[in-house]
C-alpha positions as CSV (number, residue, x, y, z in Angstrom):
1,X,111.4,86.0,120.0
2,X,114.5,85.3,118.2
3,X,115.6,82.5,119.5
4,X,115.2,79.8,118.4
5,X,113.8,78.1,121.3
6,X,112.3,81.2,122.9
7,X,108.9,79.6,123.2
8,X,110.3,77.0,125.7
9,X,112.4,79.2,127.5
10,X,109.6,82.0,128.2
11,X,106.3,80.2,127.4
12,X,104.2,83.0,128.9
13,X,106.1,85.9,126.7
14,X,105.3,84.1,123.7
15,X,102.1,83.5,124.3
16,X,102.2,87.5,125.0
17,X,103.7,88.6,121.8
18,X,101.7,85.9,119.6
19,X,98.4,87.5,121.3
20,X,99.0,90.8,120.9
21,X,99.9,90.4,117.3
22,X,96.9,87.6,116.7
23,X,94.8,90.3,118.4
24,X,96.4,93.5,115.4
25,X,96.2,91.4,112.6
26,X,93.1,89.8,113.8
27,X,91.6,94.1,113.6
28,X,93.6,95.2,111.0
29,X,91.7,96.5,108.2
30,X,92.9,96.8,104.2
31,X,93.7,100.3,102.9
32,X,92.3,101.3,99.8
33,X,95.7,100.3,98.1
34,X,93.9,96.9,97.8
35,X,90.5,98.0,96.0
36,X,93.0,99.8,93.6
37,X,94.6,96.4,92.5
38,X,90.8,95.0,92.3
39,X,90.1,98.5,90.1
40,X,94.0,97.9,87.6
41,X,93.0,94.0,87.1
42,X,89.6,94.9,85.8
43,X,91.0,97.4,84.1
44,X,93.2,95.1,82.2
45,X,90.6,91.7,81.8
46,X,92.3,89.8,83.6
47,X,89.7,88.9,86.1
48,X,89.3,85.6,85.8
49,X,93.3,85.1,84.7
50,X,95.0,86.9,88.0
51,X,96.4,85.5,91.2
52,X,97.9,87.9,93.6
53,X,100.8,85.5,95.8
54,X,101.4,87.4,99.3
55,X,103.9,86.2,101.7
56,X,103.0,88.8,104.3
57,X,100.3,86.7,107.1
58,X,97.4,89.1,107.4
59,X,94.9,87.6,104.9
60,X,94.0,91.5,104.0
61,X,93.8,90.5,99.9
62,X,90.8,87.6,100.9
63,X,89.7,90.6,104.1
64,X,89.6,92.9,100.7
65,X,87.0,90.7,99.0
66,X,89.6,89.3,96.5
67,X,89.4,85.8,94.9
68,X,90.5,83.2,97.1
69,X,90.8,80.8,94.0
70,X,92.7,83.2,92.8
71,X,95.6,83.4,96.1
72,X,98.5,82.6,97.7
73,X,100.0,82.8,100.8
74,X,103.3,81.8,101.0
75,X,104.4,81.7,104.4
76,X,101.1,81.4,105.8
77,X,98.5,83.5,108.1
78,X,98.7,83.8,111.2
79,X,95.4,82.7,112.3
80,X,95.8,79.7,111.0
81,X,99.2,79.0,112.6
């Protein structure tokens, strides 16, 4: 899947891999570290003064309850592609 034209040359394999990734990411559950980070933000009194800049593609910050208005997903999400 690292080839430039993988989708064009091997569409069945592309959709197999993409479908598997999509299913895994859509079923992923945030680990307890996300809640710990929210606790730190609250302890610092920064609930309305923080932003999350995330380079992953899974939206786990949003699934764990972070404010959508204070969240930037650098690469986009596999759910949005």
